[in-house]
C-alpha positions in Angstrom: -24.0 172.4 251.1 -27.1 171.3 249.1 -27.6 167.5 248.8 -27.2 166.0 245.3 -30.4 165.7 243.5 -32.0 162.2 243.0 -33.1 160.9 239.6 -35.8 158.2 238.9 -36.7 156.4 235.7 -40.2 155.1 235.1 -41.0 152.7 232.3 -44.6 152.3 231.3 -45.0 149.1 229.3 -47.4 146.6 227.7 -46.3 143.6 225.7 -42.9 144.8 224.6 -40.9 141.9 226.0 -38.9 141.7 222.7 -37.2 145.0 223.6 -37.6 145.4 227.4 -34.5 143.6 228.5 -32.3 145.7 226.3 -34.0 148.8 227.7 -33.3 147.7 231.3 -29.7 146.8 230.6 -29.1 150.2 228.9 -30.4 152.0 232.1 -28.2 149.8 234.3 -25.2 150.6 232.2 -25.0 154.4 233.0 -22.0 156.6 233.9 -24.3 158.0 236.6 -26.8 155.3 237.6 -30.4 156.3 238.2 -31.5 156.2 241.9 -34.4 153.9 241.0 -36.0 152.2 238.0 -39.7 151.4 238.2 -41.4 149.4 235.5 -45.2 149.8 235.3 -46.5 146.7 233.5 -50.1 147.1 232.2 -50.9 143.4 232.6 -48.8 142.2 229.7 -49.6 138.8 228.2 -46.1 138.1 226.8 -42.9 137.5 228.7 -42.7 141.0 230.3 -43.4 139.7 233.9 -40.5 137.2 233.5 -38.1 139.9 232.4 -39.1 142.2 235.3 -38.6 139.3 237.8 -35.2 138.5 236.3 -34.0 141.9 237.3 -35.7 142.1 240.7 -33.4 144.0 243.1 -32.3 146.3 240.3 -35.7 147.4 239.1 -39.1 147.5 240.8 -42.2 146.2 239.0 -45.6 147.7 239.6 -49.1 147.4 238.0 -51.4 150.3 237.2 -55.1 150.1 237.8 -56.9 147.9 235.3 -58.1 149.8 232.2 -55.8 152.8 232.7 -55.4 155.0 229.5 -52.2 156.6 228.5 -52.4 159.5 231.0 -53.7 157.1 233.7 -50.8 154.7 233.4 -48.2 157.5 233.1 -49.6 159.3 236.2 -49.6 156.0 238.1 -46.0 155.4 237.1 -45.0 158.9 238.3 -46.7 158.3 241.6 -44.4 155.4 242.2 -41.2 157.5 241.6 -39.5 159.3 244.4 -36.6 161.2 242.7 -36.3 165.0 242.6 -36.1 164.7 238.9 -37.9 162.0 236.9 -38.2 160.7 233.3 -40.6 158.3 231.7 -38.8 156.0 229.2 -40.4 153.8 226.6 -39.8 150.0 227.0 -38.6 149.7 223.4 -36.0 152.5 223.5 -32.3 152.5 224.5 -30.6 154.9 227.0 -27.0 155.6 226.0 -24.5 155.5 228.9 -24.6 159.4 229.2 -28.4 159.5 229.5 -28.8 160.1 233.3 -25.5 162.1 233.6 -26.6 164.5 230.9 -30.1 165.1 232.2 -28.9 165.5 235.8 -26.3 168.0 234.7 -29.0 170.0 232.9 -31.3 169.9 235.9 -28.5 171.3 238.1 -27.9 174.3 235.8 -30.6 176.6 237.2 -32.7 176.6 240.4 -35.9 177.4 238.3 -35.4 174.5 235.8 -38.5 172.4 235.3 -37.6 170.5 232.1 -34.4 169.2 230.6 -34.2 168.0 227.1 -31.4 166.6 224.9 -30.8 165.1 221.5 -31.4 161.5 220.4 -31.0 159.1 217.5 -33.8 157.4 215.7 -33.1 153.7 215.5 -34.9 150.8 213.7 -36.2 147.6 215.2 -32.7 146.1 215.1 -31.0 149.1 216.7 -29.5 150.5 213.5 -29.2 154.3 213.6 -31.4 156.0 211.0 -30.8 159.6 211.9 -29.4 162.0 214.5 -31.8 164.4 216.1 -30.4 167.5 217.8 -33.0 170.1 218.7 -31.8 172.7 216.1 -34.1 175.6 217.0 -34.1 175.5 220.8 -31.9 177.7 223.1 -29.8 176.3 225.9 -32.2 178.1 228.4 -35.7 179.2 227.6 -37.9 181.1 230.1 -41.7 181.5 230.3 -43.6 182.4 228.2 -41.3 181.7 225.3 -41.1 178.1 226.3 -44.9 177.9 226.0 -45.0 179.6 222.6 -42.4 177.2 221.2 -44.8 174.3 221.9 -47.6 175.6 219.8 -46.9 173.4 216.7 -45.9 170.2 218.5 -43.7 169.0 221.3 -40.2 170.5 221.3 -38.6 167.5 223.0 -38.5 163.7 222.6 -40.1 161.2 225.0 -36.8 159.4 224.7 -34.6 162.3 225.9 -36.2 164.4 228.6 -36.6 164.8 232.4 -38.9 166.9 234.5 -38.9 168.3 238.1 -41.3 165.9 239.9 -42.9 168.3 242.3 -43.5 170.9 239.6 -45.0 168.2 237.4 -47.4 167.4 240.2 -48.2 171.1 240.6 -48.9 171.5 236.9 -51.5 168.7 237.0 -49.5 165.7 235.9 -50.4 164.0 232.7 -53.7 165.0 231.1 -56.1 162.2 231.8 -58.3 163.0 228.8 -55.6 162.4 226.2 -56.0 159.3 224.1 -52.5 159.2 222.6 -50.6 162.4 223.4 -48.8 162.5 226.7 -45.5 164.4 226.5 -46.8 167.4 224.5 -49.5 168.4 227.1 -47.0 167.8 229.8 -44.4 170.2 228.3 -47.1 172.9 227.7 -48.4 172.5 231.3 -44.9 172.8 232.8 -43.9 175.9 230.7 -45.4 178.6 233.0 -43.6 177.2 236.1 -39.9 177.7 235.1 -37.1 177.4 232.6 -36.5 174.7 230.0 -32.9 173.6 229.6 -31.3 172.0 226.5 -28.2 169.8 226.6 -26.6 169.4 223.2 -25.8 165.7 223.4 -27.3 162.5 221.9 -28.4 160.5 224.9 -30.8 157.8 223.6 -32.0 155.6 220.8 -35.7 156.2 219.9 -37.1 153.1 218.1 -39.2 154.0 215.1 -41.0 152.1 212.3 -41.4 148.8 214.1 -45.0 149.2 215.3 -46.9 149.8 212.0 -48.4 152.9 210.3 -49.2 155.1 213.2 -50.8 157.8 211.1 -53.5 155.5 209.8 -53.9 153.7 213.2 -54.0 156.8 215.4 -55.3 159.7 213.2 -58.7 159.8 214.9 -57.1 159.9 218.4 -54.5 162.5 217.2 -57.2 164.8 215.9 -59.2 164.6 219.1 -56.1 165.2 221.2 -55.1 168.2 219.0 -58.4 169.8 220.0 -57.8 169.0 223.6 -54.4 170.8 223.4 -55.8 173.9 221.8 -59.1 174.2 223.7 -58.0 172.9 227.1 -54.3 172.7 227.7 -53.0 175.8 226.0 -55.7 178.2 227.4 -54.9 177.0 231.0 -51.2 177.3 230.5 -51.6 180.8 229.0 -53.6 181.8 232.0 -51.0 180.5 234.4 -48.3 182.4 232.4 -50.3 185.6 232.8 -50.9 186.0 229.1 -53.9 188.1 228.2 -53.5 187.9 224.4 -54.3 184.4 223.4 -55.0 184.9 219.7 -51.9 182.8 219.0 -53.8 179.7 220.3 -56.6 180.0 217.8 -54.1 180.8 215.0 -51.9 177.8 215.9 -55.0 175.5 216.0 -55.9 176.6 212.4 -52.3 176.0 211.2 -52.2 172.6 212.8 -55.6 171.7 211.3 -54.3 172.5 207.8 -51.1 170.6 208.5 -53.0 167.5 209.4 -55.2 167.9 206.3 -52.2 168.2 204.1 -50.6 165.1 205.7 -53.9 163.1 205.1 -54.0 164.3 201.5 -50.4 163.2 200.9 -50.6 159.9 202.7 -54.1 158.5 202.2 -55.9 157.1 199.1 -59.0 158.8 197.8 -61.2 156.2 199.6 -59.3 156.6 202.8 -59.6 160.4 202.6 -63.4 160.1 202.2 -63.6 158.0 205.3 -61.6 160.4 207.5 -63.6 163.5 206.6 -66.0 163.0 209.6 -63.0 162.9 212.0 -62.0 166.4 211.0 -65.5 167.9 211.1 -65.5 169.2 214.7 -62.0 170.7 214.4 -63.0 172.4 211.1 -66.0 174.0 212.8 -63.9 175.2 215.7 -61.2 176.8 213.5 -63.6 178.2 210.8 -62.0 175.9 208.3 -65.1 174.2 206.8 -64.1 175.3 203.3 -60.7 173.7 203.6 -62.3 170.5 204.7 -64.7 170.7 201.7 -61.7 171.2 199.4 -60.1 168.1 201.0 -63.3 166.0 200.7 -63.6 166.9 197.0 -60.0 165.8 196.3 -58.9 169.3 195.2 -55.4 170.6 196.1 -55.1 172.3 199.4 -53.2 175.6 199.8 -49.7 175.0 201.2 -48.8 177.8 203.6 -45.4 179.4 203.5 -44.5 177.6 206.8 -45.1 174.3 205.1 -43.0 175.2 202.1 -40.2 176.4 204.4 -40.3 173.2 206.4 -39.9 171.2 203.2 -36.8 173.2 202.5 -35.5 172.8 206.0 -35.9 169.0 205.7 -33.5 169.0 202.8 -30.8 170.7 204.7 -31.6 169.1 208.1 -29.0 166.3 207.8 -26.2 168.8 207.2 -27.4 171.0 210.0 -27.6 168.0 212.4 -24.0 167.1 211.6 -23.0 170.7 212.3 -24.9 170.9 215.5 -23.2 167.7 216.7 -19.8 169.2 216.1 -20.5 172.2 218.3 -19.1 172.2 221.8 -21.5 171.8 224.8 -22.9 175.0 226.1 
């Protein structure tokens, strides 16, 4: 008889003492407790060390190398975990009591499973639920290479509601050390060639949003650079590992994402701000052959909205109803 799989939770954190204790308590209050909880504190200057010390014996505190970037801290955190399956959980999010139980159940469904994902709720700084987020378009089981194709426009999972097979993550290369902001998206793409993705149709966590400022304005430059790393480093390697010889979809997806970012910038930024971000887009425009689109953006003229963008706007109108319907469906 096979032994029960073990499950570890890693929490990378920096100066989020305001929320950390609630996160810890939510993970200690599980129907199926995690086998270990490790908190990787990147030398916080608030009360984070005191909170970790308060729960010594129930959680283990570690410190990553000084100066670690996103990928570096996450990889260090993973190196401290011993479970068969692991998750990284933000220090400002809340794990619902079914969090570990649901992810472990998904991990047990197939021997070739490498990723389990589930639904979550977006919550505000006070914990009020803003929206329910089931993954409406994903299947209960998705095999390679389809699980790679589905990642081409962004991560099809939430950092607050996933788990990965630890040994396979290591085999895939771990977190991409070159990433400045993205962590979960490259991880999912790198894992895709190695096995199946499982979806559990349950809400298992609260993902805190809106409390840390305007991310679009603060992180746009990092996001643009990371998008290029995805399409010119991560996806080509993943496609090669998946045995794909036709990779035209990568270039096409890069062009589509480039236009999507331009449209977002046009919609969200003032004329002065748009002028300031044009240089950020220059390299990506050249790589995708989209210099004319960037010129249109720079001149303040309307950008073409592709059918995909128009359809997405329509989907957003019906999404709340679809989310309620998905929540009413039985578990698969």
